[in-house]
N, C-alpha and C positions, 0 to 999 in steps of 0.2 A: 513342370513336368511334362506335359505332352511335347514339349520338344526333345526331352532327355527322351522318350519312348518314341519316338519319332527317327531321330537319329539311330537307337538301335534297330529298331525294324527297316530303314530303307542301306544301314551299312551290309543285314545281312543279306537281304534281298541283292545286292549288288553284288556279295561275296558269293551268292548261291549261283546268279547268272553266271562272274568271270570264271566258278568253278565246270560250269558246262562250256562256256565259250572257249574256254584258252586249251582245253584237248579237240576239241570240232577244228579248231581253225590249223590245229599242229598235225592233225589227221588229213583233215584236209586237201594240204602242203606237203604230205609223204604219198595220199595218194595221186597228186598231180606229179610227182617227181617220181613216185613208178612205174606211172605212165609213160614219161620222160625216155627212161630208162628202158624201159622195155622193147618199146619203138625203136629209138635207137640201136639197142641191142642188134635186130632185126636186121636190120637195117647193114650193121658192122658182119654179121653173120653170112648176109648175102654175099658179100665185094668180099670174104674171106673165102667164099667157093668161088668165082670169080677170078682171084689173084690166083687160088691156086690153079686153074687151070692153063691162066696166063702163064705163070712158074713152069709147068708141067709142058708146054708147047710154044715157049719160047715169044710166043706172039702176044704183047698186053693189047693190043688194039681194040679187042671189045672190053677189055679192064678200061682203058681211057675213055670210049664214048661211053659206056656204063656212069662212070664216077664223074665225066661232063656233062651229063644229061641231070643224072641227081644234083649236083650242084645248083646246073642253073632253077631247077624248077625246085630245090626247097634252101637255095645260098646258104647252102650249108658246106664246108671244105674237107676235101678226102685227099688224105696221103697213104700211099702204100710205097715198101721198100722188099728190099729181097733180105737174101741171108747176109750179104753183104755189106747191107746199108745203103744202097743204091737205090734211088728215087723207081718207082716205076709207073705213077700216074701222081702226079700234085695238081688239084683243083682249086677251088674258091680263093685262092689266095694263099693258103698257108703251103711252106713248104717243109720238109726231115729236114733243113739247116736252124729251126727255131730253137732255143733251149727247151722250151716246154716240151715241141713234142720228141725231140731226140733223146727225151731224158724217158719219155715215155717207151719209146720203142726200144731201148737198153733195157728197160725195166720188163719189159713183154719177151724182148729175148730170150728172158734167163726164168721164163713163165712165174716172173710174180704177179699176183693178183691186182688187178688194178684198185685206182683208191677208188675208195662209195663216193657216191654224190652225194653232196651235200642238198639237204632240203630246201625247195625254191620257196623264195616269198616274193609280196609283191614288188620288190624293190630289186631281183638281182639282177643280173644286164651280165655278168663274167659268163662267156660261152661255157659249155663242158665238153671234155676231150673223154672221148671210148677209143680204147684198142684192144686188136685180138693179135694173137699169133696165127701166122698161115703152117700150115703142114699138121702132121700128127704124133701123139706121143714126144718122145724127147727131142725130133727134129725140127727145127722148126725154118722153115725155108723163107719168111717175109713178113710184115707185121703191115695190120690195117689201123690207121689211127683217122677215126671221124672227129669235125670241132662241131656238135650242134649248138645250135642260138636256142635261149630261153624264154626268148623276148615273148613270145606264144603264150609259153607254159606260165610264165609269170603276170602274163594280163590274165591266166583263167584263173592262178590262183587269188589274185587282184579280184575277178569279179566274184568268186568262190567267200572270199574274204567279206567285202560290203555284202551282200544276200545274210553272214550268216551275225555280222556288224548291226546292221538293220535289224532281225530280227531281234537280237540281244538287248538294242538298246528296246524295242517294243517291248519284250517280255522285261524287261526292267522298268520301264514306265509303267508297266501293267499294277506289279508288283510297290512298286511308289503309291501307285493310287489308294491300292487299296491298304497300304501301311499307314497313308493318310486317316483312311476310312476306319480302318481298326484300332489306331492311336483316335480319332476323333471318338466313337463308339463306345471305349474306355474311359476317354478324360472328360470326357464332357458332363457322365452323370458325378466326379468324382469333383468335379469346380461346384457342379448345383449342390451339392452336398455341402462342400465348402460353405459357401451360400446361407446355407441354411443351418449351417452349425452357430454361423459368426451372426442370424439372424434368433436365433436361442438365448446366444449370449449377450445379445443386446436387447434381451425381451421383447421379441419379437415374433409374430407365428411365421414360420417356415412353410414354404408351398415347393418341394421338392416333388417333379416329375418323379411319379413311379413305374415307367414306361418305359425307361431308354435304359441301355449298359445292359453287362451282366444280371444273372439271374441273384446272383450274390448281393452285386449295388441294387439291384430291384427290391429287394428284402431290406436293406441295409437306409434306403429310401424312405419307404416305409414307417422303419422305426423311428427315423427322424421326425418325419411327420406327424406321427404319434407322440413321441416324447413331447413336440412343439407345442403342441395342440394340449398335451398339458400342463407343462410348464406355463402358459399364456392365461389358461384357466387358473391357475394357483393364483398367478402374477394378479389376473382379475380381481378375483374373489379375495385377496390382500386389500386390493386397494378400496374394494365395495364394501370391505370391511372397515375399516380405517376411516371413508366419508363417510356412509350411515354412521357409526358411532360416533363421528362427530357430529353430524347434523341432529342425530337423536337426543344425545344431550345437551345442547344450544336451548331448547326448550325449559328442561328441568332444571338449567343451570341462572337460564333468566329469572324462573320462578323462584329460585332459591334468596338470588339478588335480591329482589322486591321484599320477599320475609323478613329478610335480613335486616335491609333498609327500611323496612316500615318496626321494626325492633329493636333498632337501631334509641330510638328515644327513650323507648323503657327500659332499657339497658344501664343500670348503674354503676356497671363493670367498663366503663371505656375504653382501655386496653384489650381485653376479650375481642369486643366488637372490633376495634378496628384490626385485632389480628384474624378474626371470623372473615372480615371483609378483604383482606390482604389473602388469604388463602382461596377464596371464591376466586378473585382478580387471576388470579394466577392459575387458577383451573379454567377460566375462562380464555387464558392465552397459549392453553397447550390443547385446549380445543380448534383455536384458531391454526396453532401452529402445524395440530396431525393432519387438518383438513387442506390448508396450505403443501402438506406433505404427501399426500394425497394427489392433490391436484399437478404438485413439479413431478411426479412418480410417473403419472397418466399421459403429462405429456410428448413427451419420447414414443410411445405407443403413437399417439394422436399420429405425432409428425409422420411417420411412417408411414403410417396410413393414407399419406397424402395430404393431410394437412398443414397448413402455411400461414404464416402472421407479417404482419406488414415491417420492414426494418425500420430501427427506430435509431437518432440521433443520440449517442452518447454524452457528449457532451453537453450537448442540451440539461439533459436528464441529469448528469451531475452538477453543473450548477444551479440547479432546481433543486436539485435534494439538500446539497450545500447550505442553500439560503436556509433552506425546512429545520439543517438541524443545528445551527448556528447557534440560535438559543439554550440549549439544553447543554453546547457545548460549553457558553459562557457559565450556566448555571453550575456546574463541572469544573469549571476552572480549567478548561481546556481551550486551546486555542487552534480553530479550523481555519485553516487556510485555502480560503476560496480556486478554486482551478483557474486554469492560465484562459485569456481570451481565444475564441476560433474564430474564423472567418469562413470557414466549409464545414458540413456536415460532418460528424462523422459515423456514417451507419454501421448497425451492427445485425445481424441475422436475431434477433428478440424485440418483441412487443414494448413499448415504455411500463406499462406494469409491473412486466416483469423484471425489468434495468432500476426501477425504483423500488421493489421490494426486495432485490436484492444488494443495494446501495443502503437500504435502510437497515439492513441485518447487518453490514459490516462497518456502517458510522453508528449506530447504536453499539456493538460491542469495544469501538473504537474510544468513543465519548466516556462510557461508563467503566471499561476498564484501564484506558491508559493514563488516569490518574492527575490532577490536581498539576497544571501548569505545565503538561505533557502538550506538544503539538503534533496536528493529526493534518494530513495531506490527503486529497484524495485527485487523481488524475489519471492519465491512460498513454499508453505506447501504441504504434500503429507499424506491425512487421506487416509480410508480403498479403498475406491472406486471411489476416488476422490480427485484433483488437482488444491487447487486454487492459480492463480495468485494474489502478493500483491506486490501493487505501493504505498507506501508511501512517505510524504513530512511534515517535522516541519511548514510550512506558516502559513498565516491566517485562513484559512482551511474554513470549512462552519457550518451557522448555523444549528440549529436541521430543522426549515422549509426551509431554500434552499437544504440540504442535500433530503429532499422530494419532491420538485421540480428539482432537478440536471438533471433527468432521463426523461425529460419532451421533447417535439419536441420544438428546437427553443425558450428554455429558459437558457437563459447567466446570470452567475453568475455579480453582481452589475445594473440589470434591466436594463430597454432600454437607448438605447443609449450607450451601454456598446463599445469598440473602436476595439474589433478584437472577431473574432468565430463566427460558423453559429450556435450553439445552438443543434445542430444535432448528435455532436460526442458521448456521454453517449449515446443517442437513439437509435445511431445504435449497441454500446455495447450492450445493452441492447437486444435489439432484437435478436444479432446476439447468445448472451450466450441461450439468453431461447429456440433458432432452435436447441441448442446441448444437452438441456436439462440438463443446468447451471443456476445456480443466479451469480446475480450482486448488490454489497452492496460496501452502505459508509460508512464508521464510524468516526465520533473524533478522534482524535490522542492527548494523555495529555500532556504539558500543551497545544498543540495547535497544529494545522496539521490537516492534512487530510489523508485516507487510503482508499483505493479502491478494494475492492478482487472481481476478478471474478473467481468461482467456477466452473469448466467443470469434467464431469465423464474422469474417467482415463483408458485407457487402457489396457485391461487383456491380459498379456500375458500367452500361452498356456503352 
């Protein structure tokens, strides 16, 4: 936007400068041309008086002396002819027989007006011919022709145009500077507002300066800051509510578990006892999941505030968690394929405990939902500046609708009443991945199966 606004302002400024400079250049050239015409016309009129005297006295000596002196002083030629076209004076190297002079003499003899002198320019070099008839009324007794040099006048026009061009360039430079300052003054608040809005969209607090730019943008910046404070405060309150609720419920749940265990020996209905224990365990898993989800949601804010974690070796974490989940996979009748050996570490911008938690969720889902006889693989792919953790199986997979809902909180495959799971695992993975600047993607595997891809930024080694 800044470049487009600057282009418009600069173009407008240059057009304004050109609109003033163009007529000024033309006016300067016309003025200097008019000065040349007036000056040489006066000289021609003087020679007309002398020529009339020479014709009347039949003695062109005075005329010839004056013309010679003029040509010597100004380096300009003079030709005077009588009524019979016979030359009376020829100085400066110009003769009456030259085609241009002859044509001008004939036209003047017929009392035709002389052609208008063209406006001079710095590169004008062709001399200008001036002619006047000698005599009065319809009786023409001769013609005076003067060939004026335009070198000095063209040099004056060049000097004037140079001064005008220098002034125009200076004014244009000032306009461009003003355009740059104006564009910066108008666009910088917009860029700061964009940064602030993106910060709010990412769950961070916006800090948009409120003392720059037009009044409307300053008012908008203040509104964005107030909105940011409200949004961040609401998000913080939500995170604190979930975390506090999870913490406060752990003690009652632990006490409830002890009481159920202590009553287990006295109950005759063992089925009811085991069902109660299963529900208590499910509640404990939900509380743990809510606490993990609240922690994951607060990670992005902590990182935006300047927090940082040591990178982890994804290959090592995969190897460790695959070994830990292999007994569970064997018990479920699934084949958990070990990851390939690696020579160098695969560093990602996430701590080991988060990577282990992400892998535990993905391997847990694969082991318990892929089914008996399924093959489960865990590995990684390296891109330019990212590393993708890939956990795939050839189980029943998920439909397109289920894949779209799989990361929703408390959603479980199989719908309501599913026998296991809290429905928080993939939601936690999504928040942890998003907080690290990564992505979570679920893909179908042909002919059957599910592939979960977690892409995280790679740690660039110097």
